[in-house]
N, C-alpha and C positions, 0 to 999 in steps of 0.2 A: 070525818066530822068537819074538818076545814076544806071546804072546797074552793079552789081558785081557777076552775075551769072558765075559760072565756076572758081571763085576765092575762096581761102581759107584764112581766116582771124584769126589770133591768138591774144587774148586780155588778157593782164595780170590784176590781181585785179578785176576779173570778177564776183566776188561773191555778189556784191552789188553796189548801187550807180551809179557812172558814168560809171565805167566798165561795169556794166550789161546793161545800156542804150546804150552804144556804141555797145556792141555785139548785142543787139536786133535790133538795127538800120542797122547794117551791114548784119545781116540775112534777114531783110525785104528786102533789096536790092539785096538778092540773093546769098550771100556768105555762104559757109560752115565755120563753127566756132570751133576753139579750146579754150576753156576756162582754164585759169590758175588762182589758188588762193590758200589761205592756208584753207578756210573755206569749206569743202565738202558739207555741207548742203546747204550753199549759192550758190555753184556752181550748185548743182542740181536744185535749185530754178530758176536759170538763164537759165538752159537748159530747164526746163519745159516752160518758156516763149518764147523761141526760137523755139521749135519743131514745133508749129503750122505753121511756115512759110516753112515746107517741106525741110529744108536743113539738112545736116549731122552735128552732133555736138558731140564732144568729150570733156570731162573734165579730168583735172589732179590736184590734190590737193597736194601741197608741198610748201616748204618755198623757195622763190625766191632768198634769199640771201646765199643759198647754191649752189656753182658752179657745183657740180657734180649732184645735183638734175636738175639743169637747163639743163645741156647738155644731161642727160638721157632723160627728157621730150621733148626736141628738136628732138632728134633722134626718139623717138616714134611718135611724130606728123608728122614728114617728111615721116616716114615709112608708116603712115596710109594714109595721103593726098597727098603724092608724092611731092607737092609744097606748100609753104607757100608764099602768094602773099602781104599779108597785115599784118603788125604787129603793134599792140597798146600797148605801154609801159605804163600802167596806175596804177600799184601798188604803193601805197605810204601811209604814215602815217603823222600826224600833231598833235603836242602838243604845246599849248601857256605856255611859261613860261619865266620870266625874265632871261636874258642871264647869270647873276651871280649866278644863282640857278641851272644851268645846271650841271650835273655830267658826267665824260666821258663815262660811260656805257649808259646814255641816248642819248646823242649826237651821240655815235656810232651806236646806233640802228637805229636812224633816217637816219642817213647816209648811213647805210647798206641797208635799205629798199628803200629809194628814190633814191639813186645814184648806189650804189654798185650792188643791184639786177638788176637795169637797165642795168648796164654794162654787167653783165653776160648774159642777155637776149639779148642784141644788138650784142654782139659777137657770140652768138650761131646762131641766126637767120639771122644776118647780113652776116655771112660766106655763108649761104645757098643762100641767096639772090644775093650776088655779084657773087657767082659761076654761078647762072642761068642768071645773067644780066638784072634783072628786079625785081621791088618790090616797095611798098610804106610802109614807117615807120612813125608812128605817135607817139610822145612822149606826155606825159601829164605834162606840165609845170605848170605856174600859173601866175597870175598878179605879184605874188611876185618874179617872175623871172625879173621884170622891176623896181619895187619899193620896199622900205623897209617898215618894219611895227615893232612896239614896241612889245615886248614879243614874237616874231616871227622869230627871228634871225637865228636860225639853220634851220628852213624850208626855210627861204629866201635863205640862202646858198646853200641848196640841189636844189632848184628850179631854181636859178641862174646858177648852174652848169649844170642842165638838158638842159637850153637853149642853152648854150655855146656847150655842146656835140652835141645838134641837128644841130647847124649851121656848126660845124666841120666836122661831118659825112656827111652832104649834100654835102660839098665841097670835101671831100675824096672820097665819093661813086658815085658821079655823073658820073664818068667814066664807072661805072658799070650799069647805068640806073636805080639806085635805089634813090628814092627820099625821103627826111627825113625832116618832119615838125613837129611843136609842136602845140598844143592847150593850151591856157593860160586862164583857167577859173578864174572867180572872185569867190565871195561868193556863193557856191552851197549848196542848203539844202539836206543833205545826213546824213546817220548814223554817219559819222565821225565829222560833224559839229553840230549835235544835241545837245550836251552838252553846246555849247556856244550859242546856239539859246535860251536857257531858261533864259538868261540874258537880260531882257527888255530893260535896259538902252542901253546895247552894241548893240542889235538888232536895237534900234531906231536911235542910232549914225550911225550904218552901213548903214541904209537905206538913210539917208540924204546924203551920199556920192555917192549914185547910182541915176544918172539922171531918170532912168526908174522906180525907186521907187518900186522895188521888189528884192528879192534875187533870185539867179538863180536856175534852177532844172537841174537834170540829163538830162532830154529831151532837154535842150538847148545845149547840148554838142554833143550828138550823130550825128545830122545831119551835123555837121561840119566834123565829122570824115568820114561819108560816102563821102562827097565832096573830101576830101583829099586823100581817098583811090581810088577813081574813075579815069578813063582816062581823065574826063574833067579836072583834076588838073595836067596833065602830064607835064606842064611847070612851075610848082610851087614846089620850094624846099628851104629849108633853112630858112623857115618863122615861125614866132610866131603868131599865130592867137588869139587875145584877145576876149574873150566872157564874158563880165563883167557888162553888162547893162549900160556901160558908165562910171564906176567908176574911171578909170584911164585917161580918156579922157582930164581932165583938165590940 
């Protein structure tokens, strides 16, 4: 139903978890793929999973918080594929810590990865898309763009900022036919959340908050990205799509 053949998608944070599944789903729908991330081995594994779909795949390992690296990688991706039609801004980190225990270095790191890296990417690829007057951008926000959580204040700050950035760019770039939407995942089982999943009491309490009574998987997120990237979503922009098993429906 959702045909992305002839399009090129760039996915950040593509070496594992949600980013890997999103990239794989976009490739399955026919899109050529550019994979960005810091972990070269992880990017190679993602490429190996994508190549059977017969699409072109390029990888680039670097630190997304470095503006010059983002500019260089953007130029190279556009030179190779000519056009970037879909951008998925997925790179992110999370650490649970009481607010009073955070240090400036720690919160600056999370803000750099979750927000500043996203801004670098959105400027570089957004400039290309607005010049071409077409494109679909998908940011990875969170349920914590909408609700708070104890010991998660800095992450909530960054994801709230991501949601507001998404809405603002959707309004600003609508004149250029560039759509900007966010996916807001709930608790997803990935390498990022694995340390917290080892706490049986916390897991049991978390499950009680989810009406569908299971944690999410990366495969629950990829299909939403495919829809938002497709022409079927051409009248959808500025929205945050919550995928959380019903957790914040209360």
